[in-house]
Every structure is written in C-alpha cells, then in structure tokens.
C-alpha positions as CSV (number, residue, x, y, z in Angstrom):
1,X,-0.1,0.4,0.5
2,X,1.1,3.6,-1.0
3,X,1.9,6.7,1.2
4,X,-0.9,6.6,3.6
5,X,0.6,9.8,5.3
6,X,-0.9,11.7,2.3
7,X,-4.5,13.1,2.4
8,X,-4.9,12.3,-1.5
9,X,-3.3,8.2,-1.0
10,X,-5.9,7.4,2.2
11,X,-8.9,8.7,0.5
12,X,-7.7,6.3,-2.3
13,X,-6.9,3.7,0.1
14,X,-10.6,4.3,2.0
15,X,-12.2,4.1,-1.7
16,X,-10.5,0.7,-2.3
17,X,-11.4,-0.8,0.9
18,X,-15.1,-0.2,0.5
19,X,-14.8,-2.1,-2.7
20,X,-12.9,-4.7,-1.4
21,X,-15.7,-5.1,1.5
22,X,-18.6,-5.1,-0.6
23,X,-16.8,-7.9,-3.1
24,X,-16.1,-10.0,0.3
25,X,-19.7,-9.7,1.0
26,X,-20.6,-11.4,-2.4
27,X,-18.9,-14.0,-1.5
28,X,-22.2,-14.9,0.0
29,X,-24.6,-16.6,-2.2
30,X,-28.4,-16.6,-0.7
31,X,-28.7,-13.0,0.6
32,X,-30.7,-14.0,3.6
33,X,-27.3,-15.3,4.7
34,X,-26.1,-11.6,4.8
35,X,-28.6,-11.2,7.8
36,X,-28.7,-14.5,9.5
37,X,-26.0,-15.1,12.6
38,X,-23.5,-17.8,11.3
39,X,-23.1,-18.2,14.7
40,X,-25.3,-17.5,18.1
41,X,-22.5,-15.8,19.5
42,X,-21.4,-13.2,16.5
43,X,-23.6,-10.6,14.9
44,X,-25.1,-10.8,11.2
45,X,-22.7,-10.0,8.2
46,X,-24.7,-6.9,7.5
47,X,-24.3,-5.5,10.8
48,X,-20.6,-5.4,10.2
49,X,-21.4,-3.0,7.5
50,X,-23.5,-0.6,9.3
51,X,-20.8,-0.5,11.8
52,X,-18.3,0.6,9.8
53,X,-19.9,3.2,8.4
54,X,-21.2,4.3,11.7
55,X,-17.2,4.5,12.8
56,X,-16.6,6.4,9.7
57,X,-19.4,8.9,10.7
58,X,-18.3,9.1,14.1
59,X,-14.6,9.7,13.4
60,X,-15.3,12.1,10.2
61,X,-17.7,13.7,10.1
62,X,-18.9,13.9,14.1
63,X,-15.8,14.4,16.1
64,X,-13.7,15.6,13.2
65,X,-16.3,18.2,12.0
66,X,-19.1,18.5,14.9
67,X,-21.8,17.3,12.5
68,X,-25.2,16.0,13.7
69,X,-26.1,11.9,13.5
70,X,-27.3,11.0,10.2
71,X,-28.9,8.4,12.0
72,X,-28.9,8.3,15.2
73,X,-30.8,4.9,15.7
74,X,-28.0,3.8,13.3
75,X,-25.2,5.1,16.2
76,X,-26.6,3.0,18.7
77,X,-27.5,-0.4,17.6
78,X,-23.9,-0.5,15.0
79,X,-21.8,0.9,18.3
80,X,-20.9,-3.0,19.8
81,X,-20.4,-0.8,23.5
82,X,-24.1,0.3,23.8
83,X,-25.4,-2.6,21.7
84,X,-23.7,-5.6,22.7
85,X,-23.6,-9.0,20.5
86,X,-26.1,-10.9,22.6
87,X,-28.6,-7.9,22.0
88,X,-31.9,-9.3,20.1
89,X,-31.0,-8.5,16.8
90,X,-33.2,-5.4,15.2
91,X,-35.1,-5.8,11.9
92,X,-32.1,-4.9,9.6
93,X,-33.2,-3.8,6.4
94,X,-30.3,-4.1,3.4
95,X,-31.6,-1.2,1.2
96,X,-31.6,1.3,4.5
97,X,-28.4,0.1,5.2
98,X,-26.6,0.6,2.0
99,X,-28.3,4.2,1.6
100,X,-27.1,4.6,5.3
101,X,-23.5,3.3,3.5
102,X,-23.1,5.5,0.6
103,X,-24.6,8.7,2.6
104,X,-21.6,8.8,5.3
105,X,-18.9,7.9,2.4
106,X,-20.3,10.7,0.2
107,X,-20.2,13.4,2.8
108,X,-16.6,11.7,4.1
109,X,-15.4,13.1,0.4
110,X,-16.9,16.6,0.3
111,X,-15.7,17.0,4.2
112,X,-13.1,19.0,3.9
113,X,-10.6,16.3,6.1
114,X,-7.0,17.4,3.9
115,X,-6.3,19.5,7.1
116,X,-7.2,16.7,9.7
117,X,-5.4,14.9,11.8
118,X,-3.9,11.8,9.1
119,X,-3.5,9.6,12.7
120,X,-7.6,9.9,12.5
121,X,-7.7,8.8,8.7
122,X,-5.7,6.0,9.2
123,X,-7.8,4.9,12.5
124,X,-10.9,4.5,9.9
125,X,-9.2,2.7,7.4
126,X,-8.0,0.1,9.7
127,X,-11.1,-0.4,11.2
128,X,-12.5,-1.6,7.7
129,X,-9.3,-3.6,6.8
130,X,-9.7,-4.9,10.2
131,X,-13.6,-5.6,10.4
132,X,-13.2,-7.8,6.5
133,X,-11.0,-10.2,8.2
134,X,-13.8,-10.2,10.5
135,X,-16.8,-10.9,7.8
136,X,-13.7,-13.8,6.4
137,X,-13.8,-15.1,9.9
138,X,-18.1,-15.1,10.2
139,X,-17.9,-16.6,6.3
140,X,-15.9,-19.7,7.3
141,X,-18.4,-20.5,9.6
142,X,-20.9,-21.4,7.1
143,X,-20.5,-24.6,4.7
144,X,-18.4,-23.8,1.5
145,X,-21.8,-24.4,-0.7
146,X,-23.4,-21.1,0.5
147,X,-20.5,-19.4,-1.1
148,X,-18.8,-18.5,-4.3
149,X,-15.4,-18.4,-4.5
150,X,-13.6,-15.2,-6.8
151,X,-10.7,-16.7,-6.8
152,X,-8.4,-18.4,-9.4
153,X,-6.6,-21.9,-8.2
154,X,-3.4,-20.2,-6.5
155,X,0.0,-20.8,-8.0
156,X,2.4,-21.6,-5.1
157,X,5.3,-23.9,-4.4
158,X,4.7,-27.4,-2.6
159,X,5.6,-26.2,0.5
160,X,9.0,-26.4,2.2
161,X,10.1,-30.0,3.5
162,X,9.2,-29.4,7.2
163,X,10.2,-31.2,10.2
164,X,8.9,-30.5,14.0
165,X,12.9,-29.9,14.6
166,X,14.0,-27.6,12.5
167,X,14.2,-24.4,14.4
168,X,16.6,-21.1,14.1
169,X,18.2,-19.5,17.1
170,X,17.9,-16.2,18.1
171,X,20.3,-14.6,20.5
172,X,20.0,-13.2,23.8
173,X,20.1,-9.3,23.7
174,X,18.0,-6.5,23.8
175,X,15.7,-5.8,21.9
176,X,13.5,-3.0,20.7
177,X,9.6,-4.2,21.0
178,X,6.4,-2.0,19.9
179,X,6.4,1.6,17.4
180,X,6.2,4.9,17.7
181,X,3.0,6.7,16.9
182,X,3.5,8.5,13.7
183,X,2.3,7.5,10.9
184,X,-0.2,5.4,12.9
185,X,-0.3,2.3,15.8
186,X,-3.4,1.7,17.7
187,X,-2.6,2.6,21.6
188,X,-1.5,-0.6,22.6
189,X,1.6,-1.2,20.1
190,X,3.9,2.0,22.1
191,X,5.2,3.3,23.8
192,X,8.4,1.3,22.1
193,X,10.8,0.0,25.0
194,X,13.5,-1.9,25.0
195,X,13.6,-5.6,26.9
196,X,16.4,-8.3,27.4
197,X,15.9,-11.6,26.3
198,X,17.7,-14.9,27.0
199,X,18.5,-17.0,24.1
200,X,15.5,-19.1,22.3
201,X,15.0,-21.5,19.4
202,X,12.0,-21.0,17.3
203,X,10.6,-23.6,15.0
204,X,11.0,-22.3,11.3
205,X,7.3,-23.1,10.1
206,X,4.1,-23.4,11.7
207,X,3.0,-26.6,12.9
208,X,1.0,-28.1,9.6
209,X,-2.5,-30.4,9.8
210,X,0.3,-33.7,9.6
211,X,1.5,-32.7,12.4
212,X,-0.8,-32.1,14.9
213,X,-2.9,-35.1,13.7
214,X,-0.2,-36.6,14.8
215,X,-0.8,-35.0,18.2
216,X,-4.4,-36.2,17.9
217,X,-3.6,-39.9,17.2
218,X,-1.2,-40.2,20.4
219,X,-4.1,-39.4,22.8
220,X,-3.4,-35.7,22.8
221,X,-6.9,-34.6,24.1
222,X,-6.9,-37.7,26.7
223,X,-4.2,-36.8,28.1
224,X,-4.2,-34.5,31.3
225,X,-0.8,-33.6,31.9
226,X,-0.7,-31.5,28.9
227,X,-3.1,-29.8,29.7
228,X,-3.8,-26.8,32.2
229,X,-6.2,-26.9,34.5
230,X,-8.2,-24.4,32.6
231,X,-7.8,-25.6,29.3
232,X,-8.9,-29.3,31.0
233,X,-12.1,-27.4,32.3
234,X,-12.3,-26.5,28.4
235,X,-11.8,-28.7,26.4
236,X,-14.1,-31.3,28.7
237,X,-16.9,-29.0,28.7
238,X,-16.7,-27.9,24.9
239,X,-16.3,-32.0,24.1
240,X,-13.1,-30.9,22.2
241,X,-11.0,-33.6,20.2
242,X,-9.7,-32.3,17.3
243,X,-9.7,-28.7,15.8
244,X,-12.7,-26.6,14.6
245,X,-13.7,-27.5,11.3
246,X,-12.3,-30.4,11.2
247,X,-15.1,-33.7,10.1
248,X,-15.9,-37.0,11.1
249,X,-13.7,-39.2,13.3
250,X,-11.0,-40.1,11.2
251,X,-9.7,-40.2,8.4
252,X,-10.7,-36.6,9.2
253,X,-12.0,-33.9,6.8
254,X,-11.1,-30.1,6.6
255,X,-14.0,-27.6,6.0
256,X,-12.0,-24.8,4.1
257,X,-13.6,-20.9,3.1
258,X,-15.0,-22.6,-0.4
259,X,-14.3,-26.8,-0.6
260,X,-13.9,-29.4,1.8
261,X,-10.6,-31.4,1.5
262,X,-9.2,-34.4,3.5
263,X,-6.5,-33.9,6.0
264,X,-4.3,-35.9,3.6
265,X,-4.7,-33.2,0.5
266,X,-3.5,-30.4,2.7
267,X,-0.8,-32.2,5.3
268,X,1.3,-29.2,4.9
269,X,-1.0,-26.8,5.2
270,X,-1.0,-25.0,8.9
271,X,-3.3,-26.6,11.4
272,X,-6.0,-23.6,11.8
273,X,-9.1,-23.6,14.4
274,X,-7.3,-24.0,17.6
275,X,-7.7,-22.4,21.0
276,X,-4.9,-20.9,23.0
277,X,-5.6,-24.1,25.2
278,X,-5.4,-26.1,22.3
279,X,-2.2,-24.5,21.2
280,X,-0.6,-24.9,24.6
281,X,-0.9,-28.6,25.1
282,X,0.3,-29.3,21.5
283,X,3.7,-27.4,22.1
284,X,3.8,-29.2,25.2
285,X,3.4,-32.6,23.2
286,X,5.6,-31.3,21.1
287,X,8.4,-31.1,24.2
288,X,8.3,-27.1,23.8
289,X,6.3,-24.1,24.0
290,X,4.7,-21.5,22.9
291,X,6.6,-18.0,22.3
292,X,6.2,-15.1,24.1
293,X,4.8,-12.1,21.9
294,X,8.4,-10.2,22.5
295,X,10.1,-13.3,21.6
296,X,8.2,-13.5,18.7
297,X,8.5,-10.0,17.3
298,X,12.5,-10.5,18.4
299,X,12.4,-13.3,15.3
300,X,9.7,-11.7,13.0
301,X,11.1,-9.0,10.8
302,X,9.4,-7.4,7.2
303,X,8.8,-9.5,4.5
304,X,8.5,-8.7,0.6
305,X,5.8,-11.8,-0.1
306,X,3.4,-13.5,1.8
307,X,0.2,-14.6,2.4
308,X,-1.6,-12.2,3.0
309,X,-4.6,-9.8,1.7
310,X,-6.5,-12.3,0.2
311,X,-4.3,-13.7,-2.9
312,X,-5.1,-16.9,-2.1
313,X,-8.4,-18.6,-0.8
314,X,-6.7,-20.0,1.9
315,X,-4.2,-21.1,3.5
316,X,-0.9,-22.2,1.7
317,X,1.3,-25.0,2.3
318,X,4.2,-23.6,4.7
319,X,6.9,-22.1,2.8
320,X,5.6,-22.3,-0.1
321,X,5.6,-18.4,-1.2
322,X,9.1,-17.5,-2.1
323,X,10.3,-14.3,-0.4
324,X,8.2,-14.7,3.2
325,X,11.5,-15.6,5.2
326,X,12.4,-13.3,7.9
327,X,16.4,-12.9,8.4
328,X,16.2,-14.9,11.1
329,X,15.2,-17.9,8.7
330,X,11.4,-18.1,10.0
331,X,8.6,-18.8,7.4
332,X,5.0,-17.2,7.4
333,X,5.3,-15.3,10.1
334,X,3.7,-12.8,8.0
335,X,0.5,-14.1,6.6
336,X,-0.9,-17.4,6.3
337,X,-2.1,-17.6,10.1
338,X,-2.0,-15.1,13.1
339,X,-0.1,-17.3,15.8
340,X,-0.9,-17.6,19.9
341,X,1.4,-16.9,22.1
342,X,1.7,-17.4,25.5
343,X,1.0,-13.4,26.5
344,X,-1.3,-12.3,28.1
345,X,-3.0,-8.8,26.2
346,X,-2.2,-6.1,28.5
347,X,-0.8,-2.7,28.3
348,X,3.3,-2.0,27.7
349,X,5.1,0.2,30.5
350,X,3.9,3.9,29.7
351,X,0.5,3.0,27.8
352,X,-1.8,5.3,27.8
353,X,-5.2,5.2,25.9
354,X,-5.8,6.6,22.5
355,X,-7.9,7.9,21.1
356,X,-10.6,5.6,23.1
357,X,-10.2,3.1,25.4
358,X,-12.5,0.3,24.2
359,X,-9.8,-0.9,22.0
360,X,-7.6,-2.3,24.1
361,X,-7.6,-1.0,27.4
362,X,-11.5,-2.4,28.0
363,X,-9.6,-6.1,27.1
364,X,-7.1,-6.2,29.5
365,X,-8.9,-8.3,31.8
366,X,-6.6,-11.3,31.7
367,X,-8.3,-13.8,29.4
368,X,-7.9,-12.2,26.2
369,X,-3.9,-13.8,24.8
370,X,-2.3,-12.3,22.1
371,X,-1.6,-13.2,18.6
372,X,1.1,-12.1,16.1
373,X,2.1,-12.1,12.3
374,X,-1.6,-11.7,10.1
375,X,-3.5,-14.3,8.1
376,X,-4.2,-15.2,4.5
377,X,-6.9,-12.6,4.9
378,X,-4.8,-9.8,7.0
379,X,-4.6,-6.4,5.2
380,X,-1.5,-4.2,4.5
381,X,-0.8,-2.0,6.6
382,X,-2.2,-4.3,9.5
383,X,0.5,-7.2,9.0
384,X,2.6,-5.0,10.5
385,X,5.1,-6.6,13.0
386,X,4.3,-4.6,16.0
387,X,0.6,-5.2,15.7
388,X,-0.9,-7.0,18.3
389,X,-4.0,-9.4,17.9
390,X,-6.1,-10.5,20.9
391,X,-8.6,-13.1,21.3
392,X,-10.1,-15.0,24.8
393,X,-8.2,-18.3,25.5
394,X,-10.9,-20.7,24.6
395,X,-11.6,-18.3,21.5
396,X,-11.4,-20.9,18.6
397,X,-10.5,-18.3,15.9
398,X,-10.7,-19.8,12.1
399,X,-7.3,-18.0,10.8
400,X,-5.2,-19.2,14.2
401,X,-2.5,-21.3,14.2
402,X,0.6,-22.5,16.0
403,X,4.6,-22.0,16.0
404,X,6.7,-24.0,18.3
405,X,9.7,-22.7,20.6
406,X,12.3,-23.5,23.2
407,X,14.4,-22.2,25.5
C-alpha cells in the first residue's frame, strides 16, 4: 500500500477498501445469509457493514467536523459497546443500510478533511480493513456450498520440507519492542521499549495438519498432563477432540472457506481453528512451548512476500511463498495464519489509552491472549510486525495457528 501519510492516498485507500468490503460480501450465495447469525455468539454479516459506516461517521463527520448524527438509531445499534452482541437483532433492512453507508461516504469525501490529523484517517481505514477479516471469519463458519469463490486456483509451491525439529536460534540480547505513533499504530503497540531476552530457539515453520494429526492420534486430547487446569476444564466442557472445522472421526476432512478437503490433501498446510488451550497442549506434547509475544517480535521482520491480503482462497503449505522468510530464517511469520503467543494481552510500560479506551484497555481482562503475524485475509498495513491481535483463550479463531519454541 502506498504512502498513507498523504491525505489523497488515504482517500484512495479508503475507496479501495470499500470496494473490497463489498466484494467479500459478494462471496455469499443466499442474500438471507447476510442477515443470519453464522454463530449465535456473533452478529450478522450486514451488521458489520453498518458498523463500519457508523465508525466512519463518528470520527470523520461528528468528531472532526461536529456534524449531527445522520441516523441516531444507527449510531446506537451499530455501536458494539452500547448494543452488545447478545442484544436481540434489529430488523435490518438491506436497502436502508446500503443507503446509509453510501451517504456517510459521500459526506466524507466532501467534508474537507485534508487538514485533519492523518492519524484519524488511518484509524478509520484500518478499522475497515480489520472488519474485512472479521467478515471472512464469519463466512468460514458457513458450509462451503453457501459461498462462491472469486479466486483462481492458487499458483504456489509445494511447501517446504518441514520437520518439527527444524529451528533457528535467536541470540540473547536487548531488543526494541513496539512502535512509535507516527504515522499510525494502535495505542497497545506503544510506547516502544527495550527488553532483555535470553537465547531461544523457534520453529522455522508453523505446525502443520500432519503434525497436529499425530497429536490427536497419540491421544493428546485425553492426556491430562498436557493441559492446564483451565484448558482441561474448557476441553471437557466443549467435548473438544479435534480442531474446529475438522469433520468426522478420522480419516478427517477439513472445512475450508470454499471447499472441504481430506486432511491428507492439505497435510502441509498449517493447522488452524485451534484455541489457545489447544495450542498450549500441542506444544507440551511436542516438548516445546509457545513464544512470548516479545520473542515473536524479535524473531520477525518485514518480508517482501506473504500469503495475505486475500491473494489465495485460504492457507498455503508452510514455506510455500517464495520470499516469505524473515531475516532470522522463519517462514510465514507474516500472513498465512495468526500465531498464538503465551502472552496475556495487557499494556506495555507507560501505556496511555488513545484515542478511546474501548479498543484496547477494555480487554486487559486477564483472559485475552495475544496473536501475532496476520492471516491470509489480513490486509496491509495491519500486517506490520508490531500489530497485536487478541482473542479469548477459549476462542477457536478460524485464522489462528501454532509455532513452537524452546528456551
């Protein structure tokens, strides 16, 4: 993505992002699925479109320009704090939402924002880019036949010859963690600070379906010593015996976004749909541990190529994207899948909430865990290595994976 410190470039990026949002919604075959909950715990797909517009209206038109609300009711129902996800669904009318979305954008483009703080322009842009991935996550919950694929067959390599014992060593030393605000980062990414790390080894590749299948066959879900007390309680309560989207009792199939495939056919793809508890149990089984988020960031670096931004219709074999290798020698640390870390989501030393506490501070609750790296649906610039994603430890995120480490 081009220079987003420039006002005109940000407006171009906002326009492209909106086009992409509608393209993602077009994956749905039955328009009624846009208004159904794919899962009772999540809002309908079209709610997110209204929320994207309400967020844009709030920051661009109301906060920066002092304009009155276009639709006060929409400002209420599309506010995730004022209207929690367990609130009964409103009777959402597609034409009304689309008209509202178009009106907000029309007023944005004529609002004389070129003197506005570029931070808030980027805030609105990145918010929409993040919700594109949320839309894809919700669509993953639907059977493949209820979606249409806009993708051509991917042209990628066969993947690296992987081994769970292939690691790279990260030397002990002092490392800069986090980022400075300019031109844009979220409040939880700052302030930048220096930390001391001991030497550690990190797996070159994400854990694959083949490797995770070995964990299942070895009785990993029944082995109490591999699980924390909280993890075992979660596993028993959920009757978890395999990752989310693995079908059958073996030989398994995996429900991908647009197809269902045998595990054997995608054995070298990274395993996904696992909770933090499952990631912890697997690394225990493998004689490893998860990385802390600081260790992850120290091992990562900006790469020139990655499976991100919706280039491919799902995961690719680990190590298959040429050029997607960090300076340390690790593959897929940008794109393919977000990676669980052992770190509980919390503030960096000297943290200050900005520009609103609900983005980060509200979730410093001791249960959310940090994920790093990005997935095949994560857009630039959200793939920056300082970005901190976070989900509850029991959440089986469709785009989360595992990377092992050793002290």
